[in-house]
C-alpha positions as CSV (number, residue, x, y, z in Angstrom):
1,M,-58.3,-10.1,137.5
2,T,-57.1,-9.5,141.1
3,D,-54.8,-6.8,142.4
4,T,-51.2,-8.1,142.5
5,D,-50.4,-5.8,145.5
6,F,-53.1,-7.3,147.6
7,L,-51.8,-9.8,150.2
8,W,-53.9,-13.0,149.8
9,P,-54.0,-15.8,152.3
10,S,-51.9,-18.9,151.7
11,E,-55.0,-21.1,151.9
12,P,-57.3,-21.5,148.9
13,I,-60.6,-19.5,148.8
14,V,-63.9,-21.0,147.6
15,I,-67.4,-19.4,147.2
16,V,-70.3,-21.6,148.3
17,D,-74.0,-21.4,147.6
18,V,-76.8,-23.8,148.6
19,E,-80.4,-24.2,147.8
20,G,-82.8,-26.1,150.0
21,N,-86.1,-28.0,150.1
22,G,-88.0,-25.4,152.2
23,H,-88.2,-27.5,155.4
24,N,-86.9,-26.4,158.8
25,P,-84.1,-27.4,159.2
26,P,-83.5,-27.5,155.4
27,D,-82.3,-30.4,153.4
28,L,-79.9,-29.6,150.5
29,V,-81.2,-29.9,147.0
30,E,-78.4,-28.1,145.3
31,L,-74.9,-27.1,146.2
32,A,-72.2,-25.3,144.3
33,I,-68.5,-24.5,145.1
34,A,-66.8,-21.9,142.9
35,P,-63.1,-21.3,142.8
36,F,-61.6,-17.9,143.5
37,P,-60.5,-16.0,141.6
38,V,-62.8,-16.8,138.7
39,T,-61.1,-18.0,135.6
40,E,-63.0,-17.2,132.4
41,G,-64.9,-20.2,131.1
42,E,-64.4,-22.2,134.4
43,Q,-67.7,-23.3,135.9
44,P,-68.3,-24.0,139.6
45,L,-68.6,-27.6,140.9
46,S,-72.3,-28.2,141.4
47,W,-74.5,-31.1,142.7
48,L,-78.2,-31.7,142.5
49,I,-79.2,-33.7,145.6
50,K,-82.3,-35.8,146.3
51,P,-83.4,-34.7,149.8
52,P,-85.0,-37.1,152.3
53,N,-88.0,-34.8,152.5
54,R,-89.9,-33.5,149.4
55,I,-89.3,-30.0,148.1
56,T,-92.0,-27.6,149.0
57,W,-93.8,-25.5,146.4
58,Q,-92.5,-22.4,148.1
59,A,-88.9,-23.4,147.7
60,K,-89.5,-24.5,144.1
61,R,-91.0,-21.0,143.4
62,V,-87.7,-19.5,144.4
63,H,-85.1,-21.7,142.8
64,G,-87.2,-23.6,140.2
65,I,-86.0,-27.1,141.3
66,G,-88.9,-29.5,141.7
67,N,-89.0,-33.0,143.0
68,S,-89.0,-34.5,139.5
69,K,-85.7,-32.7,138.8
70,V,-83.9,-34.4,141.6
71,E,-85.6,-37.8,141.5
72,N,-82.6,-39.5,140.0
73,S,-80.0,-37.4,141.8
74,P,-77.6,-38.8,144.5
75,S,-78.5,-38.5,148.2
76,W,-76.3,-36.3,150.4
77,E,-74.6,-39.4,151.8
78,E,-73.5,-40.4,148.4
79,I,-71.7,-37.1,147.7
80,R,-70.7,-36.1,151.2
81,A,-67.1,-37.3,151.1
82,D,-66.5,-35.6,147.7
83,V,-68.0,-32.3,148.9
84,E,-66.0,-32.3,152.1
85,Q,-62.8,-32.9,150.2
86,H,-63.5,-29.8,148.1
87,L,-64.1,-27.7,151.3
88,Q,-61.4,-29.0,153.5
89,G,-58.5,-26.6,154.3
90,K,-60.1,-23.6,152.5
91,W,-61.7,-20.3,153.2
92,F,-65.5,-20.4,153.0
93,V,-67.1,-17.4,151.4
94,A,-70.8,-16.8,150.7
95,H,-73.4,-14.0,150.5
96,N,-75.2,-14.0,153.8
97,A,-72.7,-16.6,154.8
98,S,-74.2,-17.5,158.2
99,V,-77.0,-19.2,156.4
100,D,-74.9,-21.2,153.9
101,Y,-72.3,-22.0,156.6
102,G,-75.0,-23.1,159.0
103,V,-76.5,-25.5,156.5
104,M,-73.1,-27.0,155.5
105,K,-72.0,-27.3,159.1
106,R,-75.2,-29.2,160.0
107,H,-74.5,-31.6,157.0
108,L,-70.7,-31.8,157.8
109,P,-70.5,-31.5,161.6
110,D,-66.8,-32.6,161.7
111,W,-65.7,-30.1,159.1
112,T,-64.2,-26.8,160.0
113,P,-63.2,-24.2,157.4
114,V,-60.1,-22.1,157.7
115,G,-62.5,-19.2,158.2
116,V,-65.8,-17.8,156.9
117,I,-66.1,-14.5,155.0
118,D,-69.5,-12.9,154.4
119,T,-69.8,-10.8,151.3
120,L,-73.0,-9.3,152.7
121,K,-71.1,-7.9,155.7
122,L,-68.3,-6.7,153.4
123,A,-70.8,-5.0,151.1
124,R,-72.6,-3.2,154.0
125,H,-69.2,-1.8,155.0
126,V,-68.1,-0.8,151.5
127,Y,-71.4,0.5,150.3
128,P,-73.2,1.7,153.4
129,D,-75.6,3.9,151.5
130,A,-76.8,1.3,149.1
131,K,-80.6,0.9,149.0
132,S,-80.3,-2.9,149.0
133,H,-77.4,-5.3,149.7
134,S,-79.1,-8.3,148.0
135,L,-76.9,-10.1,145.6
136,L,-78.8,-8.9,142.5
137,A,-78.9,-5.3,143.8
138,L,-75.1,-5.3,144.4
139,L,-74.4,-6.8,141.0
140,T,-76.5,-4.1,139.4
141,M,-75.0,-1.3,141.4
142,T,-71.4,-2.4,140.5
143,G,-72.1,-3.0,136.9
144,L,-71.6,-6.8,137.2
145,Q,-75.1,-7.6,136.1
146,D,-73.8,-8.0,132.6
147,E,-71.8,-11.0,133.9
148,I,-74.9,-12.9,134.9
149,L,-75.3,-15.9,132.5
150,C,-78.5,-17.4,133.7
151,D,-81.1,-17.1,136.4
152,L,-80.0,-16.3,139.9
153,H,-81.2,-18.5,142.8
154,R,-79.4,-21.5,141.2
155,A,-76.4,-22.5,143.3
156,G,-73.9,-22.6,140.5
157,E,-74.6,-19.1,139.1
158,D,-75.0,-17.5,142.5
159,A,-71.6,-18.9,143.6
160,R,-70.0,-17.8,140.4
161,V,-71.2,-14.2,140.5
162,T,-70.5,-13.9,144.2
163,A,-66.9,-14.7,143.4
164,L,-67.0,-11.8,140.9
165,L,-68.6,-9.6,143.6
166,L,-66.0,-10.5,146.2
167,N,-63.2,-9.4,143.9
168,R,-65.0,-6.0,143.3
169,L,-65.7,-5.5,147.0
170,I,-62.1,-6.1,147.9
171,K,-61.0,-3.5,145.3
172,D,-63.6,-0.9,146.4
173,S,-62.8,-1.4,150.1
174,L,-59.3,-0.3,149.4
175,S,-58.1,-3.1,151.7
176,K,-54.5,-4.1,151.3
177,S,-54.6,-7.6,152.7
178,W,-56.9,-10.5,153.4
179,I,-56.4,-9.8,157.1
180,E,-58.0,-6.4,156.6
181,V,-61.0,-8.1,154.9
182,C,-61.3,-10.5,157.8
183,K,-61.6,-7.6,160.2
184,I,-64.6,-6.4,158.3
185,A,-66.4,-9.5,157.2
186,Q,-65.2,-12.6,159.0
187,L,-67.9,-14.6,160.8
188,K,-67.4,-16.3,164.1
189,T,-67.6,-20.1,163.7
190,Q,-68.6,-22.7,166.2
191,T,-65.9,-25.3,166.5
192,D,-67.1,-27.1,169.5
193,E,-70.7,-27.5,168.7
194,Q,-73.0,-27.9,165.7
195,A,-74.0,-24.6,164.1
196,P,-77.7,-23.8,164.5
197,A,-80.0,-24.4,161.5
198,P,-81.2,-21.2,159.8
199,E,-84.7,-20.1,160.5
200,Q,-87.4,-21.0,158.0
201,G,-87.6,-18.3,155.4
202,S,-84.1,-17.0,155.8
203,L,-82.7,-19.3,153.1
204,W,-85.5,-19.7,150.6
């Protein structure tokens, strides 16, 4: 699936997507971690999470997850160690990554990824004339919309198709190494202080 001539990093890469409860700062209600590259038939790890504050109707309208759906789900503290284990020592990739990284850093203040790559930044570089750089618009423009298996705005599917998009973006960027991709799309991360929470409305 990936170009054998491309120089990949020695550390693993994961694609992350989160969905929240609509509060500011947001509580997690769904989290997914997809492996990269994508193996056919392999599904992302995903968790439904019962947030300490109820899910707003505005958030439910976006991702379709209501309070009854997470009523019997574990709390963040119950899955925290498991999630951190799957993120530790890996590259963190997401679409509009500052949002997803900010949420995860607030929930895991002692965790630091190897680095953070934003597919939105990469897409703006690779396709500067695109009318929209939203995830759905990019999937449609690149012909990857046929790979969508279910509704977007659910963490598992968003993470899975973002992994497919990353592979396509790397090919279309003509980059020869992960280092070149980093020069285009790596985000600065805060290692000495907690990342700020995303502004209300920027996530859901």
